[in-house]
PDB file of N, CA, C and O in Angstrom:
ATOM      1  N   MET A   1     128.417  89.365  54.551  1.00  0.00           N
ATOM      2  CA  MET A   1     129.754  89.824  54.868  1.00  0.00           C
ATOM      3  C   MET A   1     130.676  89.417  53.724  1.00  0.00           C
ATOM      4  O   MET A   1     130.708  88.251  53.330  1.00  0.00           O
ATOM      5  N   ASN A   2     131.419  90.373  53.196  1.00  0.00           N
ATOM      6  CA  ASN A   2     132.377  90.053  52.142  1.00  0.00           C
ATOM      7  C   ASN A   2     133.783  90.001  52.734  1.00  0.00           C
ATOM      8  O   ASN A   2     133.957  90.144  53.945  1.00  0.00           O
ATOM      9  N   LYS A   3     134.783  89.797  51.882  1.00  0.00           N
ATOM     10  CA  LYS A   3     136.153  89.610  52.358  1.00  0.00           C
ATOM     11  C   LYS A   3     136.658  90.834  53.118  1.00  0.00           C
ATOM     12  O   LYS A   3     137.286  90.679  54.166  1.00  0.00           O
ATOM     13  N   SER A   4     136.406  92.032  52.626  1.00  0.00           N
ATOM     14  CA  SER A   4     136.919  93.219  53.315  1.00  0.00           C
ATOM     15  C   SER A   4     136.242  93.403  54.678  1.00  0.00           C
ATOM     16  O   SER A   4     136.882  93.853  55.629  1.00  0.00           O
ATOM     17  N   ASP A   5     134.965  93.061  54.777  1.00  0.00           N
ATOM     18  CA  ASP A   5     134.283  93.108  56.075  1.00  0.00           C
ATOM     19  C   ASP A   5     134.904  92.096  57.046  1.00  0.00           C
ATOM     20  O   ASP A   5     135.078  92.384  58.230  1.00  0.00           O
ATOM     21  N   LEU A   6     135.232  90.917  56.528  1.00  0.00           N
ATOM     22  CA  LEU A   6     135.846  89.887  57.355  1.00  0.00           C
ATOM     23  C   LEU A   6     137.240  90.315  57.811  1.00  0.00           C
ATOM     24  O   LEU A   6     137.612  90.088  58.963  1.00  0.00           O
ATOM     25  N   VAL A   7     138.005  90.927  56.923  1.00  0.00           N
ATOM     26  CA  VAL A   7     139.331  91.431  57.293  1.00  0.00           C
ATOM     27  C   VAL A   7     139.197  92.479  58.396  1.00  0.00           C
ATOM     28  O   VAL A   7     139.967  92.463  59.356  1.00  0.00           O
ATOM     29  N   ASP A   8     138.233  93.386  58.272  1.00  0.00           N
ATOM     30  CA  ASP A   8     137.998  94.397  59.307  1.00  0.00           C
ATOM     31  C   ASP A   8     137.647  93.752  60.650  1.00  0.00           C
ATOM     32  O   ASP A   8     138.145  94.170  61.695  1.00  0.00           O
ATOM     33  N   ALA A   9     136.788  92.735  60.615  1.00  0.00           N
ATOM     34  CA  ALA A   9     136.380  92.056  61.844  1.00  0.00           C
ATOM     35  C   ALA A   9     137.565  91.343  62.493  1.00  0.00           C
ATOM     36  O   ALA A   9     137.712  91.372  63.715  1.00  0.00           O
ATOM     37  N   ILE A  10     138.408  90.705  61.684  1.00  0.00           N
ATOM     38  CA  ILE A  10     139.589  90.026  62.218  1.00  0.00           C
ATOM     39  C   ILE A  10     140.542  91.044  62.832  1.00  0.00           C
ATOM     40  O   ILE A  10     141.086  90.816  63.912  1.00  0.00           O
ATOM     41  N   ALA A  11     140.742  92.159  62.151  1.00  0.00           N
ATOM     42  CA  ALA A  11     141.638  93.207  62.653  1.00  0.00           C
ATOM     43  C   ALA A  11     141.130  93.757  63.985  1.00  0.00           C
ATOM     44  O   ALA A  11     141.918  93.950  64.910  1.00  0.00           O
ATOM     45  N   ASN A  12     139.838  94.009  64.094  1.00  0.00           N
ATOM     46  CA  ASN A  12     139.262  94.537  65.339  1.00  0.00           C
ATOM     47  C   ASN A  12     139.348  93.531  66.480  1.00  0.00           C
ATOM     48  O   ASN A  12     139.638  93.907  67.616  1.00  0.00           O
ATOM     49  N   ALA A  13     139.098  92.254  66.190  1.00  0.00           N
ATOM     50  CA  ALA A  13     139.079  91.236  67.242  1.00  0.00           C
ATOM     51  C   ALA A  13     140.480  90.869  67.719  1.00  0.00           C
ATOM     52  O   ALA A  13     140.668  90.513  68.882  1.00  0.00           O
ATOM     53  N   SER A  14     141.466  90.954  66.822  1.00  0.00           N
ATOM     54  CA  SER A  14     142.802  90.472  67.172  1.00  0.00           C
ATOM     55  C   SER A  14     143.805  91.574  67.484  1.00  0.00           C
ATOM     56  O   SER A  14     144.872  91.299  68.031  1.00  0.00           O
ATOM     57  N   GLY A  15     143.479  92.807  67.145  1.00  0.00           N
ATOM     58  CA  GLY A  15     144.425  93.894  67.361  1.00  0.00           C
ATOM     59  C   GLY A  15     145.478  93.995  66.267  1.00  0.00           C
ATOM     60  O   GLY A  15     146.435  94.759  66.397  1.00  0.00           O
ATOM     61  N   LEU A  16     145.311  93.235  65.195  1.00  0.00           N
ATOM     62  CA  LEU A  16     146.228  93.307  64.059  1.00  0.00           C
ATOM     63  C   LEU A  16     145.856  94.492  63.179  1.00  0.00           C
ATOM     64  O   LEU A  16     144.738  95.004  63.244  1.00  0.00           O
ATOM     65  N   SER A  17     146.799  94.916  62.363  1.00  0.00           N
ATOM     66  CA  SER A  17     146.468  95.922  61.359  1.00  0.00           C
ATOM     67  C   SER A  17     145.625  95.254  60.279  1.00  0.00           C
ATOM     68  O   SER A  17     145.594  94.027  60.180  1.00  0.00           O
ATOM     69  N   LYS A  18     144.945  96.057  59.472  1.00  0.00           N
ATOM     70  CA  LYS A  18     144.118  95.489  58.402  1.00  0.00           C
ATOM     71  C   LYS A  18     144.979  94.725  57.408  1.00  0.00           C
ATOM     72  O   LYS A  18     144.559  93.689  56.891  1.00  0.00           O
ATOM     73  N   ALA A  19     146.182  95.225  57.135  1.00  0.00           N
ATOM     74  CA  ALA A  19     147.079  94.538  56.194  1.00  0.00           C
ATOM     75  C   ALA A  19     147.485  93.176  56.750  1.00  0.00           C
ATOM     76  O   ALA A  19     147.486  92.184  56.021  1.00  0.00           O
ATOM     77  N   ASP A  20     147.831  93.121  58.041  1.00  0.00           N
ATOM     78  CA  ASP A  20     148.212  91.844  58.652  1.00  0.00           C
ATOM     79  C   ASP A  20     147.019  90.889  58.707  1.00  0.00           C
ATOM     80  O   ASP A  20     147.173  89.689  58.477  1.00  0.00           O
ATOM     81  N   ALA A  21     145.841  91.415  59.010  1.00  0.00           N
ATOM     82  CA  ALA A  21     144.636  90.582  59.050  1.00  0.00           C
ATOM     83  C   ALA A  21     144.325  90.030  57.661  1.00  0.00           C
ATOM     84  O   ALA A  21     143.907  88.880  57.531  1.00  0.00           O
ATOM     85  N   GLY A  22     144.527  90.843  56.623  1.00  0.00           N
ATOM     86  CA  GLY A  22     144.310  90.386  55.252  1.00  0.00           C
ATOM     87  C   GLY A  22     145.274  89.268  54.883  1.00  0.00           C
ATOM     88  O   GLY A  22     144.885  88.285  54.252  1.00  0.00           O
ATOM     89  N   ARG A  23     146.547  89.426  55.286  1.00  0.00           N
ATOM     90  CA  ARG A  23     147.534  88.377  55.009  1.00  0.00           C
ATOM     91  C   ARG A  23     147.207  87.106  55.785  1.00  0.00           C
ATOM     92  O   ARG A  23     147.391  86.002  55.272  1.00  0.00           O
ATOM     93  N   ALA A  24     146.722  87.252  57.019  1.00  0.00           N
ATOM     94  CA  ALA A  24     146.340  86.082  57.815  1.00  0.00           C
ATOM     95  C   ALA A  24     145.170  85.342  57.168  1.00  0.00           C
ATOM     96  O   ALA A  24     145.164  84.113  57.107  1.00  0.00           O
ATOM     97  N   LEU A  25     144.193  86.087  56.691  1.00  0.00           N
ATOM     98  CA  LEU A  25     143.041  85.464  56.028  1.00  0.00           C
ATOM     99  C   LEU A  25     143.473  84.778  54.734  1.00  0.00           C
ATOM    100  O   LEU A  25     143.027  83.669  54.441  1.00  0.00           O
ATOM    101  N   ASP A  26     144.332  85.428  53.966  1.00  0.00           N
ATOM    102  CA  ASP A  26     144.849  84.811  52.736  1.00  0.00           C
ATOM    103  C   ASP A  26     145.636  83.544  53.048  1.00  0.00           C
ATOM    104  O   ASP A  26     145.546  82.554  52.322  1.00  0.00           O
ATOM    105  N   GLY A  27     146.408  83.580  54.130  1.00  0.00           N
ATOM    106  CA  GLY A  27     147.160  82.395  54.545  1.00  0.00           C
ATOM    107  C   GLY A  27     146.243  81.256  54.943  1.00  0.00           C
ATOM    108  O   GLY A  27     146.504  80.097  54.621  1.00  0.00           O
ATOM    109  N   PHE A  28     145.169  81.588  55.644  1.00  0.00           N
ATOM    110  CA  PHE A  28     144.199  80.568  56.055  1.00  0.00           C
ATOM    111  C   PHE A  28     143.547  79.917  54.835  1.00  0.00           C
ATOM    112  O   PHE A  28     143.483  78.691  54.738  1.00  0.00           O
ATOM    113  N   THR A  29     143.066  80.744  53.906  1.00  0.00           N
ATOM    114  CA  THR A  29     142.395  80.184  52.728  1.00  0.00           C
ATOM    115  C   THR A  29     143.371  79.374  51.881  1.00  0.00           C
ATOM    116  O   THR A  29     142.996  78.348  51.312  1.00  0.00           O
ATOM    117  N   SER A  30     144.606  79.824  51.795  1.00  0.00           N
ATOM    118  CA  SER A  30     145.618  79.094  51.036  1.00  0.00           C
ATOM    119  C   SER A  30     145.924  77.743  51.693  1.00  0.00           C
ATOM    120  O   SER A  30     146.066  76.737  50.999  1.00  0.00           O
ATOM    121  N   ALA A  31     146.026  77.718  53.010  1.00  0.00           N
ATOM    122  CA  ALA A  31     146.305  76.473  53.724  1.00  0.00           C
ATOM    123  C   ALA A  31     145.159  75.480  53.574  1.00  0.00           C
ATOM    124  O   ALA A  31     145.393  74.293  53.351  1.00  0.00           O
ATOM    125  N   VAL A  32     143.932  75.954  53.694  1.00  0.00           N
ATOM    126  CA  VAL A  32     142.771  75.071  53.541  1.00  0.00           C
ATOM    127  C   VAL A  32     142.706  74.537  52.107  1.00  0.00           C
ATOM    128  O   VAL A  32     142.476  73.346  51.894  1.00  0.00           O
ATOM    129  N   THR A  33     142.909  75.421  51.130  1.00  0.00           N
ATOM    130  CA  THR A  33     142.884  75.005  49.728  1.00  0.00           C
ATOM    131  C   THR A  33     143.953  73.951  49.454  1.00  0.00           C
ATOM    132  O   THR A  33     143.682  72.949  48.793  1.00  0.00           O
ATOM    133  N   GLY A  34     145.157  74.173  49.955  1.00  0.00           N
ATOM    134  CA  GLY A  34     146.247  73.212  49.759  1.00  0.00           C
ATOM    135  C   GLY A  34     145.948  71.860  50.375  1.00  0.00           C
ATOM    136  O   GLY A  34     146.229  70.822  49.775  1.00  0.00           O
ATOM    137  N   ALA A  35     145.378  71.869  51.571  1.00  0.00           N
ATOM    138  CA  ALA A  35     145.035  70.609  52.227  1.00  0.00           C
ATOM    139  C   ALA A  35     143.957  69.862  51.445  1.00  0.00           C
ATOM    140  O   ALA A  35     144.050  68.647  51.267  1.00  0.00           O
ATOM    141  N   LEU A  36     142.940  70.575  50.981  1.00  0.00           N
ATOM    142  CA  LEU A  36     141.867  69.928  50.220  1.00  0.00           C
ATOM    143  C   LEU A  36     142.382  69.393  48.892  1.00  0.00           C
ATOM    144  O   LEU A  36     141.977  68.313  48.461  1.00  0.00           O
ATOM    145  N   LYS A  37     143.271  70.138  48.239  1.00  0.00           N
ATOM    146  CA  LYS A  37     143.873  69.648  46.989  1.00  0.00           C
ATOM    147  C   LYS A  37     144.653  68.367  47.225  1.00  0.00           C
ATOM    148  O   LYS A  37     144.681  67.479  46.374  1.00  0.00           O
ATOM    149  N   GLY A  38     145.290  68.278  48.395  1.00  0.00           N
ATOM    150  CA  GLY A  38     146.071  67.098  48.742  1.00  0.00           C
ATOM    151  C   GLY A  38     145.241  65.933  49.242  1.00  0.00           C
ATOM    152  O   GLY A  38     145.798  64.906  49.629  1.00  0.00           O
ATOM    153  N   GLY A  39     143.929  66.065  49.243  1.00  0.00           N
ATOM    154  CA  GLY A  39     143.053  64.982  49.663  1.00  0.00           C
ATOM    155  C   GLY A  39     142.838  64.897  51.161  1.00  0.00           C
ATOM    156  O   GLY A  39     142.275  63.917  51.648  1.00  0.00           O
ATOM    157  N   LYS A  40     143.276  65.907  51.902  1.00  0.00           N
ATOM    158  CA  LYS A  40     143.111  65.911  53.351  1.00  0.00           C
ATOM    159  C   LYS A  40     141.887  66.729  53.726  1.00  0.00           C
ATOM    160  O   LYS A  40     141.350  67.474  52.906  1.00  0.00           O
ATOM    161  N   SER A  41     141.450  66.584  54.976  1.00  0.00           N
ATOM    162  CA  SER A  41     140.377  67.430  55.475  1.00  0.00           C
ATOM    163  C   SER A  41     140.968  68.343  56.542  1.00  0.00           C
ATOM    164  O   SER A  41     142.022  68.048  57.105  1.00  0.00           O
ATOM    165  N   VAL A  42     140.288  69.449  56.816  1.00  0.00           N
ATOM    166  CA  VAL A  42     140.729  70.405  57.824  1.00  0.00           C
ATOM    167  C   VAL A  42     139.636  70.499  58.878  1.00  0.00           C
ATOM    168  O   VAL A  42     138.514  70.917  58.588  1.00  0.00           O
ATOM    169  N   SER A  43     139.974  70.102  60.114  1.00  0.00           N
ATOM    170  CA  SER A  43     139.001  70.116  61.207  1.00  0.00           C
ATOM    171  C   SER A  43     139.399  71.158  62.235  1.00  0.00           C
ATOM    172  O   SER A  43     140.546  71.213  62.678  1.00  0.00           O
ATOM    173  N   MET A  44     138.431  71.983  62.604  1.00  0.00           N
ATOM    174  CA  MET A  44     138.621  72.949  63.680  1.00  0.00           C
ATOM    175  C   MET A  44     137.515  72.654  64.688  1.00  0.00           C
ATOM    176  O   MET A  44     136.342  72.939  64.447  1.00  0.00           O
ATOM    177  N   VAL A  45     137.909  72.082  65.814  1.00  0.00           N
ATOM    178  CA  VAL A  45     136.949  71.621  66.819  1.00  0.00           C
ATOM    179  C   VAL A  45     136.050  72.776  67.241  1.00  0.00           C
ATOM    180  O   VAL A  45     136.527  73.854  67.594  1.00  0.00           O
ATOM    181  N   GLY A  46     134.757  72.539  67.199  1.00  0.00           N
ATOM    182  CA  GLY A  46     133.778  73.542  67.581  1.00  0.00           C
ATOM    183  C   GLY A  46     133.325  74.409  66.425  1.00  0.00           C
ATOM    184  O   GLY A  46     132.204  74.918  66.438  1.00  0.00           O
ATOM    185  N   PHE A  47     134.182  74.588  65.419  1.00  0.00           N
ATOM    186  CA  PHE A  47     133.815  75.427  64.278  1.00  0.00           C
ATOM    187  C   PHE A  47     133.282  74.584  63.132  1.00  0.00           C
ATOM    188  O   PHE A  47     132.168  74.813  62.663  1.00  0.00           O
ATOM    189  N   GLY A  48     134.061  73.613  62.676  1.00  0.00           N
ATOM    190  CA  GLY A  48     133.597  72.755  61.600  1.00  0.00           C
ATOM    191  C   GLY A  48     134.721  72.060  60.872  1.00  0.00           C
ATOM    192  O   GLY A  48     135.888  72.169  61.248  1.00  0.00           O
ATOM    193  N   THR A  49     134.356  71.342  59.822  1.00  0.00           N
ATOM    194  CA  THR A  49     135.303  70.556  59.046  1.00  0.00           C
ATOM    195  C   THR A  49     135.148  70.857  57.564  1.00  0.00           C
ATOM    196  O   THR A  49     134.051  70.793  57.010  1.00  0.00           O
ATOM    197  N   PHE A  50     136.267  71.185  56.936  1.00  0.00           N
ATOM    198  CA  PHE A  50     136.321  71.344  55.492  1.00  0.00           C
ATOM    199  C   PHE A  50     136.796  70.012  54.927  1.00  0.00           C
ATOM    200  O   PHE A  50     137.759  69.436  55.432  1.00  0.00           O
ATOM    201  N   SER A  51     136.136  69.518  53.888  1.00  0.00           N
ATOM    202  CA  SER A  51     136.537  68.258  53.269  1.00  0.00           C
ATOM    203  C   SER A  51     136.182  68.288  51.788  1.00  0.00           C
ATOM    204  O   SER A  51     135.555  69.226  51.295  1.00  0.00           O
ATOM    205  N   VAL A  52     136.600  67.233  51.093  1.00  0.00           N
ATOM    206  CA  VAL A  52     136.293  67.093  49.669  1.00  0.00           C
ATOM    207  C   VAL A  52     135.342  65.918  49.508  1.00  0.00           C
ATOM    208  O   VAL A  52     135.587  64.836  50.042  1.00  0.00           O
ATOM    209  N   LYS A  53     134.269  66.128  48.779  1.00  0.00           N
ATOM    210  CA  LYS A  53     133.317  65.054  48.496  1.00  0.00           C
ATOM    211  C   LYS A  53     133.346  64.754  47.002  1.00  0.00           C
ATOM    212  O   LYS A  53     133.373  65.662  46.171  1.00  0.00           O
ATOM    213  N   HIS A  54     133.339  63.475  46.680  1.00  0.00           N
ATOM    214  CA  HIS A  54     133.365  63.047  45.281  1.00  0.00           C
ATOM    215  C   HIS A  54     131.937  62.871  44.778  1.00  0.00           C
ATOM    216  O   HIS A  54     131.104  62.248  45.435  1.00  0.00           O
ATOM    217  N   ARG A  55     131.672  63.429  43.607  1.00  0.00           N
ATOM    218  CA  ARG A  55     130.379  63.223  42.949  1.00  0.00           C
ATOM    219  C   ARG A  55     130.612  62.311  41.755  1.00  0.00           C
ATOM    220  O   ARG A  55     131.453  62.596  40.902  1.00  0.00           O
ATOM    221  N   ALA A  56     129.879  61.232  41.699  1.00  0.00           N
ATOM    222  CA  ALA A  56     130.018  60.271  40.608  1.00  0.00           C
ATOM    223  C   ALA A  56     129.457  60.848  39.311  1.00  0.00           C
ATOM    224  O   ALA A  56     128.643  61.771  39.328  1.00  0.00           O
ATOM    225  N   ALA A  57     129.903  60.293  38.197  1.00  0.00           N
ATOM    226  CA  ALA A  57     129.344  60.687  36.904  1.00  0.00           C
ATOM    227  C   ALA A  57     127.869  60.289  36.875  1.00  0.00           C
ATOM    228  O   ALA A  57     127.474  59.278  37.455  1.00  0.00           O
ATOM    229  N   ARG A  58     127.079  61.087  36.203  1.00  0.00           N
ATOM    230  CA  ARG A  58     125.641  60.809  36.149  1.00  0.00           C
ATOM    231  C   ARG A  58     125.061  61.402  34.875  1.00  0.00           C
ATOM    232  O   ARG A  58     125.716  62.174  34.174  1.00  0.00           O
ATOM    233  N   SER A  59     123.835  61.029  34.593  1.00  0.00           N
ATOM    234  CA  SER A  59     123.170  61.613  33.429  1.00  0.00           C
ATOM    235  C   SER A  59     122.194  62.679  33.911  1.00  0.00           C
ATOM    236  O   SER A  59     121.627  62.574  34.998  1.00  0.00           O
ATOM    237  N   GLY A  60     122.010  63.687  33.100  1.00  0.00           N
ATOM    238  CA  GLY A  60     121.103  64.778  33.426  1.00  0.00           C
ATOM    239  C   GLY A  60     120.372  65.219  32.176  1.00  0.00           C
ATOM    240  O   GLY A  60     120.494  64.593  31.123  1.00  0.00           O
ATOM    241  N   ARG A  61     119.617  66.290  32.290  1.00  0.00           N
ATOM    242  CA  ARG A  61     118.863  66.799  31.147  1.00  0.00           C
ATOM    243  C   ARG A  61     119.223  68.249  30.911  1.00  0.00           C
ATOM    244  O   ARG A  61     119.350  69.039  31.847  1.00  0.00           O
ATOM    245  N   ASN A  62     119.385  68.583  29.636  1.00  0.00           N
ATOM    246  CA  ASN A  62     119.568  69.970  29.245  1.00  0.00           C
ATOM    247  C   ASN A  62     118.187  70.625  29.365  1.00  0.00           C
ATOM    248  O   ASN A  62     117.261  70.218  28.664  1.00  0.00           O
ATOM    249  N   PRO A  63     118.028  71.628  30.234  1.00  0.00           N
ATOM    250  CA  PRO A  63     116.693  72.202  30.428  1.00  0.00           C
ATOM    251  C   PRO A  63     116.161  72.924  29.194  1.00  0.00           C
ATOM    252  O   PRO A  63     114.949  73.057  29.029  1.00  0.00           O
ATOM    253  N   ARG A  64     117.045  73.384  28.339  1.00  0.00           N
ATOM    254  CA  ARG A  64     116.597  74.111  27.151  1.00  0.00           C
ATOM    255  C   ARG A  64     116.035  73.169  26.087  1.00  0.00           C
ATOM    256  O   ARG A  64     115.003  73.444  25.476  1.00  0.00           O
ATOM    257  N   THR A  65     116.748  72.032  25.876  1.00  0.00           N
ATOM    258  CA  THR A  65     116.337  71.138  24.790  1.00  0.00           C
ATOM    259  C   THR A  65     115.676  69.856  25.281  1.00  0.00           C
ATOM    260  O   THR A  65     115.000  69.174  24.511  1.00  0.00           O
ATOM    261  N   GLY A  66     115.864  69.523  26.550  1.00  0.00           N
ATOM    262  CA  GLY A  66     115.319  68.270  27.060  1.00  0.00           C
ATOM    263  C   GLY A  66     116.204  67.081  26.730  1.00  0.00           C
ATOM    264  O   GLY A  66     115.878  65.949  27.087  1.00  0.00           O
ATOM    265  N   GLU A  67     117.322  67.323  26.052  1.00  0.00           N
ATOM    266  CA  GLU A  67     118.231  66.263  25.644  1.00  0.00           C
ATOM    267  C   GLU A  67     118.970  65.699  26.865  1.00  0.00           C
ATOM    268  O   GLU A  67     119.343  66.445  27.770  1.00  0.00           O
ATOM    269  N   THR A  68     119.176  64.384  26.881  1.00  0.00           N
ATOM    270  CA  THR A  68     119.929  63.739  27.951  1.00  0.00           C
ATOM    271  C   THR A  68     121.414  63.986  27.715  1.00  0.00           C
ATOM    272  O   THR A  68     121.917  63.818  26.604  1.00  0.00           O
ATOM    273  N   ILE A  69     122.112  64.391  28.783  1.00  0.00           N
ATOM    274  CA  ILE A  69     123.554  64.660  28.689  1.00  0.00           C
ATOM    275  C   ILE A  69     124.267  63.900  29.801  1.00  0.00           C
ATOM    276  O   ILE A  69     123.656  63.531  30.803  1.00  0.00           O
ATOM    277  N   GLN A  70     125.557  63.672  29.618  1.00  0.00           N
ATOM    278  CA  GLN A  70     126.381  63.039  30.635  1.00  0.00           C
ATOM    279  C   GLN A  70     127.114  64.125  31.423  1.00  0.00           C
ATOM    280  O   GLN A  70     127.748  65.005  30.840  1.00  0.00           O
ATOM    281  N   ILE A  71     127.021  64.056  32.730  1.00  0.00           N
ATOM    282  CA  ILE A  71     127.707  64.994  33.615  1.00  0.00           C
ATOM    283  C   ILE A  71     128.914  64.258  34.187  1.00  0.00           C
ATOM    284  O   ILE A  71     128.783  63.164  34.735  1.00  0.00           O
ATOM    285  N   LYS A  72     130.087  64.868  34.055  1.00  0.00           N
ATOM    286  CA  LYS A  72     131.329  64.235  34.488  1.00  0.00           C
ATOM    287  C   LYS A  72     131.393  64.117  36.005  1.00  0.00           C
ATOM    288  O   LYS A  72     130.746  64.869  36.733  1.00  0.00           O
ATOM    289  N   ALA A  73     132.191  63.152  36.463  1.00  0.00           N
ATOM    290  CA  ALA A  73     132.478  63.033  37.894  1.00  0.00           C
ATOM    291  C   ALA A  73     133.296  64.244  38.322  1.00  0.00           C
ATOM    292  O   ALA A  73     134.052  64.802  37.526  1.00  0.00           O
ATOM    293  N   SER A  74     133.146  64.647  39.577  1.00  0.00           N
ATOM    294  CA  SER A  74     133.900  65.802  40.063  1.00  0.00           C
ATOM    295  C   SER A  74     134.133  65.699  41.564  1.00  0.00           C
ATOM    296  O   SER A  74     133.462  64.944  42.267  1.00  0.00           O
ATOM    297  N   ASN A  75     135.096  66.472  42.029  1.00  0.00           N
ATOM    298  CA  ASN A  75     135.354  66.616  43.454  1.00  0.00           C
ATOM    299  C   ASN A  75     134.889  68.006  43.865  1.00  0.00           C
ATOM    300  O   ASN A  75     135.203  68.991  43.197  1.00  0.00           O
ATOM    301  N   ASN A  76     134.143  68.089  44.961  1.00  0.00           N
ATOM    302  CA  ASN A  76     133.594  69.366  45.402  1.00  0.00           C
ATOM    303  C   ASN A  76     133.958  69.618  46.858  1.00  0.00           C
ATOM    304  O   ASN A  76     133.866  68.714  47.689  1.00  0.00           O
ATOM    305  N   PRO A  77     134.376  70.856  47.175  1.00  0.00           N
ATOM    306  CA  PRO A  77     134.650  71.166  48.574  1.00  0.00           C
ATOM    307  C   PRO A  77     133.357  71.183  49.372  1.00  0.00           C
ATOM    308  O   PRO A  77     132.291  71.526  48.860  1.00  0.00           O
ATOM    309  N   SER A  78     133.476  70.803  50.641  1.00  0.00           N
ATOM    310  CA  SER A  78     132.309  70.721  51.499  1.00  0.00           C
ATOM    311  C   SER A  78     132.676  71.265  52.882  1.00  0.00           C
ATOM    312  O   SER A  78     133.830  71.178  53.301  1.00  0.00           O
ATOM    313  N   PHE A  79     131.700  71.819  53.581  1.00  0.00           N
ATOM    314  CA  PHE A  79     131.905  72.284  54.947  1.00  0.00           C
ATOM    315  C   PHE A  79     130.786  71.753  55.811  1.00  0.00           C
ATOM    316  O   PHE A  79     129.611  71.895  55.474  1.00  0.00           O
ATOM    317  N   LYS A  80     131.148  71.138  56.932  1.00  0.00           N
ATOM    318  CA  LYS A  80     130.157  70.664  57.888  1.00  0.00           C
ATOM    319  C   LYS A  80     130.378  71.436  59.184  1.00  0.00           C
ATOM    320  O   LYS A  80     131.447  71.354  59.789  1.00  0.00           O
ATOM    321  N   ALA A  81     129.372  72.177  59.600  1.00  0.00           N
ATOM    322  CA  ALA A  81     129.471  73.001  60.804  1.00  0.00           C
ATOM    323  C   ALA A  81     129.580  72.133  62.054  1.00  0.00           C
ATOM    324  O   ALA A  81     128.943  71.085  62.158  1.00  0.00           O
ATOM    325  N   GLY A  82     130.406  72.594  63.006  1.00  0.00           N
ATOM    326  CA  GLY A  82     130.564  71.916  64.280  1.00  0.00           C
ATOM    327  C   GLY A  82     129.456  72.290  65.252  1.00  0.00           C
ATOM    328  O   GLY A  82     128.674  73.207  65.001  1.00  0.00           O
ATOM    329  N   LYS A  83     129.403  71.576  66.354  1.00  0.00           N
ATOM    330  CA  LYS A  83     128.343  71.774  67.331  1.00  0.00           C
ATOM    331  C   LYS A  83     128.341  73.178  67.918  1.00  0.00           C
ATOM    332  O   LYS A  83     127.276  73.780  68.062  1.00  0.00           O
ATOM    333  N   ALA A  84     129.499  73.707  68.258  1.00  0.00           N
ATOM    334  CA  ALA A  84     129.557  75.043  68.860  1.00  0.00           C
ATOM    335  C   ALA A  84     129.053  76.101  67.890  1.00  0.00           C
ATOM    336  O   ALA A  84     128.361  77.031  68.304  1.00  0.00           O
ATOM    337  N   LEU A  85     129.384  75.978  66.614  1.00  0.00           N
ATOM    338  CA  LEU A  85     128.902  76.935  65.609  1.00  0.00           C
ATOM    339  C   LEU A  85     127.395  76.810  65.440  1.00  0.00           C
ATOM    340  O   LEU A  85     126.692  77.817  65.359  1.00  0.00           O
ATOM    341  N   LYS A  86     126.901  75.590  65.387  1.00  0.00           N
ATOM    342  CA  LYS A  86     125.448  75.381  65.269  1.00  0.00           C
ATOM    343  C   LYS A  86     124.716  75.987  66.464  1.00  0.00           C
ATOM    344  O   LYS A  86     123.693  76.653  66.311  1.00  0.00           O
ATOM    345  N   ASP A  87     125.262  75.742  67.657  1.00  0.00           N
ATOM    346  CA  ASP A  87     124.629  76.276  68.870  1.00  0.00           C
ATOM    347  C   ASP A  87     124.657  77.794  68.896  1.00  0.00           C
ATOM    348  O   ASP A  87     123.702  78.421  69.355  1.00  0.00           O
ATOM    349  N   ALA A  88     125.745  78.399  68.408  1.00  0.00           N
ATOM    350  CA  ALA A  88     125.860  79.858  68.412  1.00  0.00           C
ATOM    351  C   ALA A  88     124.854  80.491  67.469  1.00  0.00           C
ATOM    352  O   ALA A  88     124.364  81.590  67.728  1.00  0.00           O
ATOM    353  N   VAL A  89     124.542  79.810  66.381  1.00  0.00           N
ATOM    354  CA  VAL A  89     123.615  80.349  65.387  1.00  0.00           C
ATOM    355  C   VAL A  89     122.173  80.176  65.841  1.00  0.00           C
ATOM    356  O   VAL A  89     121.323  81.015  65.547  1.00  0.00           O
ATOM    357  N   ASN A  90     121.897  79.100  66.552  1.00  0.00           N
ATOM    358  CA  ASN A  90     120.522  78.841  66.991  1.00  0.00           C
ATOM    359  C   ASN A  90     120.208  79.416  68.305  1.00  0.00           C
ATOM    360  O   ASN A  90     119.086  79.272  68.790  1.00  0.00           O
TER     361      ASN A  90
END
C-alpha cells in the first residue's frame, strides 16, 4: 500500500474527501516527525509506539575493499507494534 492507497482508505473509512484525508495524513506524519525530533515518543494504545533509538558509533567493513571503517553514531526512528495490531495480523 502506498500513500495514495492509504489516503483512499482513510477517505472511505471516515467519509472525508480525498483532499481532506490527504491533509489529515500529512498532519499525522508531521506531528509524529515533530515529536520524534523533539526526543519524545508517540504512543497509540493498541496500535503501537513510535520512538527514537540511538545507535552508538561502531566499526564496520567496506564490503568492496575489506577496509575497516568507522560508522558514526546516529538516531533512528523505531516502531513497536501494540498488542491489538499484533493480534489483528495473526
